[in-house]
N, C-alpha and C positions, 0 to 999 in steps of 0.2 A: 541555546535554542533546544527545544525538546519536542517530542511528539505528544499529541493530545488524544486521549481516548474519550469517546462520547457514545451515547446510545439512542440518539434521536431517530435512527432508522428502525429501531426495534431490535437491534443487534449491537454488538460491539464494533465500533468503527475507529480506526486510528487515522487521525488527521495529520498528514505529513506537512502540508503547507496550505493554510486556508486562503492564501493569495498567490499560490504557485502558478507558474505558466507552463507552456508546452515543453520548453527546454528542461525544466526541472522534472516534469513528468517522465520524459524520455531518460533522464539521468536515473531516476528511481527505478524505472523498468530495467535499465542496464545493470544497476547494482543487484536487483533481484535475480537477473539472469546469470550474472557472473559469480556473485558471492554466495547465492543460495541455490544455484543450479536449477532455477525455475524456468519452465517452458510455458509460454502463453498459448492456451488451447483455442481460445475464441476471442477475436478482436472485433469490437463494434465501435466504429468511429463516426460521430455526427459532427455537425459544424460547431456545436457548443459543448459537447461532452464526448468522452472516450471511456469505454469499459473494456478492460482486458482481463479475461478469466484465466486462472491458473490453479494448480494444486500445490498445497504446502503440507507435507506430512499427512497426506490422505484427506485433506480438507479442501473444499472448493471455495476459493476466495476471488475477489475482484479488485484489481487496481483501477481506480476511478479518477478521472479528471473532469472538471467542470469549470467553465469560465466564471461561474458565479460562486462556486464553493471550494475551488482549489483541488488538491490532490489528497486522496484517502484510499484506504484498503478496508474492505469489510467482507463478511461471508456472502457468497453469491446468493444464498436463499434469503437474505436479510431477515424479515420477520419470522420466517420458519427455521432460522438457524438454530442448531443445537448448542448447548452450553459448551461442548468441546470445540465447536467451530469458533465460538467467541474466544475461547482460551487460546486457540491457534493464532488468532489475530493479535492477541496480547504478546504471545511468544515471538511472533515474527516482528512485531513492533520493537520489542526489546533488542533483538539482534540487529534490526535495521537502523535503529537510532544511533548506535555507535558508529556504524559505517557511513551514515549520511552526514553526521555533524562533527565527527572527529577527523575527517579527511584532511582538512587544512592544518591540523595540529601535528601531523606526522613529521618526525625529525628525519632529515636526509643525511645525517652525520655518519 
């Protein structure tokens, strides 16, 4: 399993799970907090969507959950995002992918 990049929002978006649920959203948030030392600055929770904003290497990004579209990360400014914001999403996706999908493959020997 791997992450998918798309640009339908007018910026680079990394799709973590297009059918992910709340449990997986909170797991991703936990990995971001613990492994990347990320602190969420603004949390907006609605009945069908969650947006948690954070900074990654000086870039404002959003961890997003939707019951319709799953879990993703994108620049907070979406259509007004700078190229370097989009690159930060790709960089974070590369680091996040190994931590999310290789967790079950760790040897305990």
